[in-house]
Every structure is written in structure tokens, then in C-alpha cells.
DSSP file (Angstrom, degrees, kcal/mol; ACC not computed):
  #  RESIDUE AA STRUCTURE BP1 BP2  ACC     N-H-->O    O-->H-N    N-H-->O    O-->H-N    TCO  KAPPA ALPHA  PHI   PSI    X-CA   Y-CA   Z-CA
    1    1 A M              0   0    0      0, 0.0     2,-0.1     0, 0.0     3,-0.0   0.000 360.0 360.0 360.0 129.6   15.5   33.2    2.8
    2    2 A P        -     0   0    0      0, 0.0     2,-0.9     0, 0.0     3,-0.1  -0.356 360.0-108.8 -72.5 148.7   12.7   30.6    3.3
    3    3 A D     >  -     0   0    0      1,-0.2     4,-2.5     2,-0.1     5,-0.2  -0.681  29.2-159.6 -76.3 107.4   13.4   27.2    4.9
    4    4 A L  H  > S+     0   0    0     -2,-0.9     4,-2.3     1,-0.2    -1,-0.2   0.833  88.0  54.7 -63.6 -32.5   13.1   25.0    1.8
    5    5 A G  H  > S+     0   0    0      2,-0.2     4,-1.9     1,-0.2    -1,-0.2   0.941 111.6  43.7 -63.2 -48.1   12.6   21.9    4.0
    6    6 A Q  H  > S+     0   0    0      2,-0.2     4,-2.7     1,-0.2    -2,-0.2   0.867 111.3  54.1 -64.7 -38.2    9.7   23.5    5.8
    7    7 A T  H  X S+     0   0    0     -4,-2.5     4,-2.4     2,-0.2    -2,-0.2   0.925 108.8  49.7 -63.5 -44.2    8.3   24.9    2.5
    8    8 A A  H  X S+     0   0    0     -4,-2.3     4,-2.3     2,-0.2    -2,-0.2   0.888 111.4  49.2 -62.2 -40.2    8.3   21.3    1.0
    9    9 A I  H  X S+     0   0    0     -4,-1.9     4,-2.4     2,-0.2    -2,-0.2   0.934 111.1  48.9 -64.5 -46.8    6.5   20.0    4.2
   10   10 A D  H  X S+     0   0    0     -4,-2.7     4,-2.4     1,-0.2    -2,-0.2   0.896 111.8  49.0 -61.2 -39.1    3.9   22.7    4.0
   11   11 A E  H  X S+     0   0    0     -4,-2.4     4,-2.1     2,-0.2    -1,-0.2   0.916 110.9  51.1 -67.8 -41.4    3.3   22.0    0.2
   12   12 A A  H  <>S+     0   0    0     -4,-2.3     5,-2.3     1,-0.2     4,-0.3   0.911 110.7  47.8 -61.3 -44.2    3.0   18.3    1.0
   13   13 A E  H ><5S+     0   0    0     -4,-2.4     3,-1.3     1,-0.2    -1,-0.2   0.895 109.6  53.0 -64.6 -41.8    0.4   18.9    3.7
   14   14 A K  H 3<5S+     0   0    0     -4,-2.4    -1,-0.2     1,-0.3    -2,-0.2   0.870 106.1  54.8 -61.5 -36.5   -1.5   21.2    1.4
   15   15 A A  T 3<5S-     0   0    0     -4,-2.1    -1,-0.3    -5,-0.2    -2,-0.2   0.536 125.4-102.6 -76.8  -4.6   -1.6   18.5   -1.2
   16   16 A G  T < 5 +     0   0    0     -3,-1.3     2,-0.3    -4,-0.3    -3,-0.2   0.558  66.8 151.8 100.8   8.1   -3.1   16.1    1.3
   17   17 A F      < -     0   0    0     -5,-2.3     2,-1.2     1,-0.1    -1,-0.3  -0.556  43.5-135.9 -73.4 134.8   -0.2   13.9    2.3
   18   18 A D    >   -     0   0    0     -2,-0.3     3,-1.5     1,-0.2     4,-0.5  -0.757  24.1-179.3 -91.7  91.6   -0.3   12.5    5.8
   19   19 A L  T 3>  +     0   0    0     -2,-1.2     4,-2.1     1,-0.3     3,-0.3   0.620  69.9  78.2 -71.0 -11.9    3.2   13.1    6.9
   20   20 A S  H 3> S+     0   0    0      1,-0.2     4,-2.6     2,-0.2    -1,-0.3   0.809  89.7  58.7 -66.7 -27.2    2.5   11.5   10.3
   21   21 A L  H <> S+     0   0    0     -3,-1.5     4,-2.0     2,-0.2    -1,-0.2   0.857 104.7  48.5 -68.9 -32.6    2.8    8.2    8.5
   22   22 A V  H  > S+     0   0    0     -4,-0.5     4,-2.4    -3,-0.3    -2,-0.2   0.918 111.2  50.2 -66.7 -46.3    6.3    9.1    7.4
   23   23 A D  H  X S+     0   0    0     -4,-2.1     4,-1.1     1,-0.2    -2,-0.2   0.928 110.1  50.3 -59.6 -47.2    7.2   10.1   11.0
   24   24 A E  H >X S+     0   0    0     -4,-2.6     3,-0.7     1,-0.2     4,-0.6   0.921 111.0  50.2 -58.7 -45.0    5.8    6.8   12.3
   25   25 A S  H >< S+     0   0    0     -4,-2.0     3,-1.3     1,-0.2    -1,-0.2   0.893 106.2  54.1 -61.2 -40.3    7.9    4.9    9.8
   26   26 A L  H 3< S+     0   0    0     -4,-2.4    -1,-0.2     1,-0.3    -2,-0.2   0.715  99.6  62.4 -71.7 -16.7   11.0    6.7   10.7
   27   27 A R  H << S+     0   0    0     -4,-1.1    -1,-0.3    -3,-0.7    -2,-0.2   0.699  90.9  86.1 -75.2 -18.7   10.6    5.8   14.3
   28   28 A L  S << S-     0   0    0     -3,-1.3     2,-0.1    -4,-0.6    -3,-0.0  -0.407  85.4-111.4 -80.4 156.1   10.9    2.1   13.4
   29   29 A T     >  -     0   0    0      1,-0.1     4,-2.4    -2,-0.1     5,-0.2  -0.367  32.2-106.7 -73.6 164.4   14.2    0.3   13.1
   30   30 A A  H  > S+     0   0    0      1,-0.2     4,-2.3     2,-0.2     5,-0.2   0.902 123.3  53.8 -60.0 -38.0   15.4   -0.8    9.6
   31   31 A E  H  > S+     0   0    0      1,-0.2     4,-2.4     2,-0.2    -1,-0.2   0.900 108.3  49.1 -65.1 -40.1   14.5   -4.4   10.7
   32   32 A E  H  > S+     0   0    0      2,-0.2     4,-2.2     1,-0.2    -1,-0.2   0.892 111.3  48.4 -65.8 -38.8   11.0   -3.4   11.7
   33   33 A R  H  X S+     0   0    0     -4,-2.4     4,-2.3     2,-0.2    -1,-0.2   0.891 111.5  50.6 -67.7 -37.5   10.4   -1.6    8.4
   34   34 A A  H  X S+     0   0    0     -4,-2.3     4,-2.5    -5,-0.2    -2,-0.2   0.913 110.4  49.8 -66.3 -40.1   11.8   -4.6    6.5
   35   35 A R  H  X S+     0   0    0     -4,-2.4     4,-2.2     2,-0.2    -2,-0.2   0.904 111.0  48.7 -65.2 -39.6    9.4   -7.0    8.4
   36   36 A Q  H  X S+     0   0    0     -4,-2.2     4,-2.4     2,-0.2    -1,-0.2   0.905 111.5  50.6 -63.1 -41.4    6.5   -4.8    7.7
   37   37 A H  H  X S+     0   0    0     -4,-2.3     4,-2.8     2,-0.2    -2,-0.2   0.916 109.2  50.1 -61.1 -45.9    7.4   -4.7    4.0
   38   38 A D  H  X S+     0   0    0     -4,-2.5     4,-2.4     1,-0.2    -1,-0.2   0.893 112.0  48.4 -60.0 -40.8    7.7   -8.5    3.9
   39   39 A Q  H  X S+     0   0    0     -4,-2.2     4,-1.9     2,-0.2    -2,-0.2   0.916 112.1  48.2 -67.5 -41.3    4.2   -8.8    5.5
   40   40 A A  H  X S+     0   0    0     -4,-2.4     4,-2.7     2,-0.2    -2,-0.2   0.919 112.7  48.8 -66.3 -44.1    2.7   -6.3    3.1
   41   41 A L  H  X S+     0   0    0     -4,-2.8     4,-2.5     1,-0.2    -2,-0.2   0.907 109.1  52.7 -63.2 -41.5    4.3   -8.1    0.1
   42   42 A A  H  X S+     0   0    0     -4,-2.4     4,-2.0    -5,-0.2    -1,-0.2   0.900 110.0  49.2 -57.3 -42.5    3.1  -11.5    1.3
   43   43 A L  H  X S+     0   0    0     -4,-1.9     4,-2.5     2,-0.2    -2,-0.2   0.937 111.3  47.9 -63.7 -48.1   -0.5  -10.0    1.5
   44   44 A V  H  X S+     0   0    0     -4,-2.7     4,-2.4     1,-0.2    -2,-0.2   0.906 111.7  50.4 -61.7 -40.8   -0.3   -8.6   -2.0
   45   45 A L  H  X S+     0   0    0     -4,-2.5     4,-2.2     2,-0.2    -1,-0.2   0.873 109.3  51.9 -62.8 -38.0    1.1  -11.9   -3.4
   46   46 A E  H  X S+     0   0    0     -4,-2.0     4,-2.5     2,-0.2    -2,-0.2   0.921 109.2  49.4 -65.8 -44.0   -1.8  -13.8   -1.7
   47   47 A F  H  X S+     0   0    0     -4,-2.5     4,-2.7     2,-0.2    -2,-0.2   0.912 111.2  50.2 -59.0 -43.3   -4.4  -11.4   -3.2
   48   48 A E  H  X S+     0   0    0     -4,-2.4     4,-2.7     2,-0.2    -2,-0.2   0.899 110.0  49.9 -64.4 -39.3   -2.7  -12.0   -6.6
   49   49 A R  H  X S+     0   0    0     -4,-2.2     4,-2.5     2,-0.2    -2,-0.2   0.933 112.0  48.2 -63.8 -45.4   -2.8  -15.7   -6.1
   50   50 A I  H  X S+     0   0    0     -4,-2.5     4,-2.5     2,-0.2    -2,-0.2   0.912 113.3  47.8 -60.5 -44.7   -6.5  -15.6   -5.2
   51   51 A R  H  X S+     0   0    0     -4,-2.7     4,-2.8     1,-0.2    -2,-0.2   0.931 111.5  49.2 -64.4 -43.5   -7.3  -13.4   -8.2
   52   52 A S  H  X S+     0   0    0     -4,-2.7     4,-1.5     2,-0.2    -2,-0.2   0.917 111.8  49.2 -62.5 -42.1   -5.4  -15.6  -10.6
   53   53 A T  H  X S+     0   0    0     -4,-2.5     4,-0.7     1,-0.2    -1,-0.2   0.919 112.7  48.4 -61.9 -42.0   -7.2  -18.7   -9.2
   54   54 A R  H >< S+     0   0    0     -4,-2.5     3,-0.9     1,-0.2    -2,-0.2   0.915 110.3  50.9 -63.0 -43.6  -10.6  -17.0   -9.6
   55   55 A D  H 3< S+     0   0    0     -4,-2.8    -1,-0.2     1,-0.2    -2,-0.2   0.757 105.7  56.5 -68.9 -24.1   -9.8  -15.9  -13.1
   56   56 A E  H 3< S+     0   0    0     -4,-1.5    -1,-0.2    -5,-0.2    -2,-0.2   0.664  87.1  95.7 -80.8 -16.9   -8.8  -19.4  -14.1
   57   57 A Q  S << S-     0   0    0     -3,-0.9     3,-0.1    -4,-0.7    -3,-0.0  -0.495  90.7 -95.6 -77.0 143.2  -12.2  -20.9  -13.1
   58   58 A P        -     0   0    0      0, 0.0     2,-0.3     0, 0.0    -1,-0.1  -0.257  41.2-113.4 -56.9 141.6  -14.8  -21.3  -15.8
   59   59 A K        -     0   0    0     -4,-0.1     2,-0.4    -3,-0.1    -4,-0.0  -0.604  25.2-131.8 -76.1 133.9  -17.2  -18.4  -16.1
   60   60 A R        -     0   0    0     -2,-0.3     2,-0.2    -3,-0.1    -1,-0.0  -0.678  18.7-142.3 -83.1 136.1  -20.8  -19.2  -15.2
   61   61 A T     >  -     0   0    0     -2,-0.4     4,-1.6     1,-0.1     5,-0.2  -0.611  23.1-113.8 -92.5 162.1  -23.4  -18.0  -17.7
   62   62 A A  H  > S+     0   0    0     -2,-0.2     4,-1.3     1,-0.2    -1,-0.1   0.877 118.5  53.1 -59.4 -36.3  -26.8  -16.7  -16.6
   63   63 A Q  H  4 S+     0   0    0      1,-0.2     3,-0.3     2,-0.2    -1,-0.2   0.917 107.9  48.9 -67.3 -42.6  -28.4  -19.7  -18.3
   64   64 A A  H  4 S+     0   0    0      1,-0.2    -1,-0.2     2,-0.2    -2,-0.2   0.769 115.4  43.8 -71.5 -25.5  -26.2  -22.2  -16.5
   65   65 A T  H  <        0   0    0     -4,-1.6    -1,-0.2     1,-0.1    -2,-0.2   0.646 360.0 360.0 -93.7 -15.2  -26.9  -20.7  -13.1
   66   66 A G     <        0   0    0     -4,-1.3    -2,-0.2    -3,-0.3    -3,-0.2   0.438 360.0 360.0-129.3 360.0  -30.6  -20.1  -13.4
């Protein structure tokens, strides 16, 4: 009988998943993972704020700029 866990790992690797990232994450404490999550979320929210600010600015037309 095949080892279903190993089969799933093999299939994930064949599909191109980098399982070393999972291993790295599992080496962290829950607190470290939560801190990394908070940092990533803060970055995404900052990008969203920048995009929103940019989208609210009036669009320049080719005539107005040149």
C-alpha cells in the first residue's frame, strides 16, 4: 500500500510547489508566523492605500501634458 502522505508530496512537487517554504514556515513559532502575517498584511494595505490615492487623482490627458 502506497504512503499517501508521500504520494501527495510527490504530486505537489510535480505540480511545481516549493515545499521548502512550508518546511521553513513550520520551523517558526506561532508568534513568529503571526508577526510575519501582520507585516505582510500591513504591506498589502499600504499598497492598497497608494493605489486608492493614485486612482483618486485627476487623470492627465495627452493634451494637458504636452
